[in-house]
C-alpha positions, 0 to 999 in steps of 0.5 A, a space after each residue: 201823888 199823896 203817897 209822896 208825903 208819908 213816903 218822903 217823911 219816912 225816907 227823910 226821917 231815916 236819912 236824918 237818923 243816919 246823919 245823927 248817928 254818923 255826923 253828930 253823935 260822935 261830936 257830942 260824945 267828945 263834947 265838941 263845941 256847937 260850932 263843930 255841929 254847925 260845920 258838920 250840918 253844912 257838910 252833910 247838906 252839901 253831901 246830900 245835895 251832891 248825892 241827889 244830883 247823882 241819883 236824880 240829875 239836875 233837871 227839874 222834876 214835876 208831878 204828872 200833868 193834871 195831878 195838881 188842881 190849878 184852877 182858881 177857886 171862884 167867888 173869892 176877892 183874891 186869887 187862890 188855888 185848891 192846892 194852895 189851901 191844901 198845902 196851908 192846911 197840911 202845914 198847919 196840921 203838922 205844926 199843931 201835931 208837933 206842938 201837942 207832942 212837945 207840950 202834952 206828952 212825956 216824950 215832949 217833956 223829955 225832949 225839953 229836958 234834954 234841950 235845957 240840960 243834957 246832964 241833968 236830964 240823964 241823971 233823971 233817967 232820960 235816955 239822952 241818945 234816944 231823945 236826940 235820935 227821935 228829935 232828928 227823926 222828927 226834924 227829918 220827917 217834917 223836912 220831908 213833908 215840907 219838901 213835898 209841899 214846896 214841890 206841890 206849890 211850884 210843881 218843880 223839884 230839884 236837888 237845890 230847892 232847899 237852898 232857896 228857903 234855908 236862909 229865909 228859914 233862919 230868918 223865920 227862926 230868929 224872928 219868931 224866937 229860937 225854940 218857939 213853935 208858935 214864934 216860928 209860925 208867926 215869923 213864917 207868916 210875917 216873912 211871907 207877908 213881907 215878900 208878897 208886899 215887896 213884890 207888889 210894891 217894887 218887884 221880886 228883885 227886892 224881896 230877899 233884900 227886905 227879908 234879910 234887912 229884917 233879920 239884921 234889924 231883929 238881931 240888933 233890936 230884939 235878938 230873942 225874937 218876937 215870942 222868945 224870952 231873954 235868958 238870965 245867966 248867972 256866974 
């Protein structure tokens, strides 16, 4: 079962790089507006889901019986299973590794330079196309790991599992601050805590409404997020 995580990361990274070459690189070469890239990403998502339906079908797939420990850890004041602890540790480990890559390596410096200004980064000798390809590969690898961890949490996988968390992921990004890894972690815990609290108080029917109400409030009150900073633009 544990081979599924590295294999999913490799497979998703390869798919992501292919998408970058096919769907996004031509748009950058034509200096297309950002909205075009957003539309392209939505179309790519629909295409991948449709392909997954054709290959794997729409019925939920599960890990083999007994491969996931479901017994509750004894002696704790709350209910938690070993697989939940493992998922948390693996996720935090991946986030820590990503943060070290972005902040402590030359590759991370190049990625941050390209994100700040592509033309300036190119003039400084950075291979912009290679940086984009690496960024997409990293994003795909992390998405692959997230898919396996999400499947482990519920032991149910379909081509549509990403749709359940995609908009909540947007809320997490906006809440934490665009481009902030630490902010994304904080935003994730805040959104998860609100969901659990809403379920405990009023049932699961209200959890999505509370999360998206938080998104609207953040956009109105602090659009740069909890950790993000305001950007100064000069004419």
